[in-house]
C-alpha positions in Angstrom: -17.3 -125.4 1.5 -20.9 -124.4 2.0 -21.8 -125.6 -1.5 -20.2 -129.0 -0.7 -22.2 -129.3 2.5 -25.5 -128.4 0.7 -24.7 -130.8 -2.1 -23.9 -133.6 0.4 -27.1 -133.0 2.3 -29.2 -133.0 -0.9 -27.5 -136.2 -2.0 -28.2 -137.9 1.3 -31.9 -136.8 1.2 -32.3 -138.0 -2.4 -30.6 -141.4 -2.0 -31.9 -142.0 1.5 -35.5 -141.7 0.5 -36.7 -144.9 -1.0 -39.4 -144.7 -3.7 -41.5 -146.8 -1.3 -40.8 -145.0 1.9 -44.2 -143.3 1.8 -45.9 -146.6 1.0 -44.1 -148.2 4.0 -45.3 -145.3 6.2 -48.9 -145.8 5.1 -48.9 -149.6 5.5 -47.1 -149.2 8.9 -49.9 -146.9 10.0 -52.5 -149.5 9.3 -50.5 -152.4 10.8 -50.0 -150.4 14.0 -53.7 -149.3 14.1 -54.7 -153.0 13.9 -52.5 -153.6 16.9 -53.7 -150.6 19.0 -56.9 -149.0 17.7 -59.0 -151.3 15.6 -59.8 -154.9 16.1 -60.8 -155.0 12.4 -61.7 -152.4 9.7 -64.6 -154.6 8.6 -65.7 -155.3 5.1 -67.9 -152.3 4.5 -66.7 -148.7 4.9 -63.1 -149.4 4.1 -63.0 -146.7 1.4 -63.1 -144.1 4.1 -59.8 -145.4 5.4 -58.3 -145.9 1.9 -55.2 -143.8 1.1 -53.2 -143.1 -2.0 -49.5 -142.1 -1.9 -48.7 -138.5 -2.9 -47.0 -139.8 -6.1 -50.3 -141.5 -7.1 -48.5 -144.8 -7.5 -50.0 -146.9 -4.7 -53.4 -147.2 -3.1 -53.6 -148.8 0.4 -56.9 -150.0 1.8 -57.6 -152.1 4.9 -60.2 -154.8 4.7 -60.9 -156.6 7.9 -57.4 -157.4 9.3 -55.9 -157.5 5.8 -54.2 -154.5 4.1 -54.6 -154.4 0.4 -51.9 -152.6 -1.7 -52.6 -151.8 -5.3 -50.3 -150.3 -7.9 -52.3 -147.6 -9.7 -50.7 -147.9 -13.1 -50.6 -150.7 -15.6 -47.7 -153.0 -14.7 -46.4 -156.5 -15.4 -46.8 -159.3 -12.9 -43.2 -158.9 -12.0 -43.9 -155.4 -10.5 -46.4 -157.0 -8.0 -43.9 -159.8 -7.3 -41.2 -157.2 -6.5 -43.6 -155.2 -4.4 -44.6 -158.4 -2.5 -40.9 -159.2 -1.8 -40.2 -155.6 -0.7 -43.1 -155.7 1.7 -42.1 -159.1 3.0 -38.6 -157.8 3.6 -40.0 -154.7 5.3 -42.1 -156.7 7.7 -39.7 -159.6 8.3 -39.6 -160.3 12.0 -42.7 -158.2 12.7 -44.9 -160.4 14.8 -48.0 -158.3 13.9 -47.8 -159.4 10.2 -48.4 -163.1 9.4 -47.8 -163.0 5.7 -47.5 -160.9 2.6 -48.9 -162.4 -0.6 -50.4 -161.7 -4.0 -54.1 -162.4 -3.8 -56.3 -163.7 -6.7 -57.3 -160.2 -7.6 -53.6 -159.5 -8.4 -53.0 -157.0 -5.6 -50.7 -157.5 -2.6 -52.2 -158.3 0.8 -50.6 -157.8 4.1 -52.1 -160.3 6.5 -52.5 -159.1 10.1 -55.0 -161.7 11.2 -54.7 -163.2 14.7 
């Protein structure tokens, strides 16, 4: 019985944690700070606010009132398209986010401009 409970708990933790949950946590932190703490992160000095997920897969960096999300491995364009759609879905209905798009540099931008 105890083994079954431990197995069930482990399974819930594994399946309940999306591979992007840490990414969402980091982007949410920046979206919230633009609503409460910062008017803008500015163009210069954004590297001090830059963060990388613990798995080393994503880098998140605020620039002004935009949040840049970069995949830190070589991927096909479809990976960025999937990431864009995932983030659009995550922020759907959130009035603090105007748009999520792929910028000309190839990374995904979360637009929090007023």
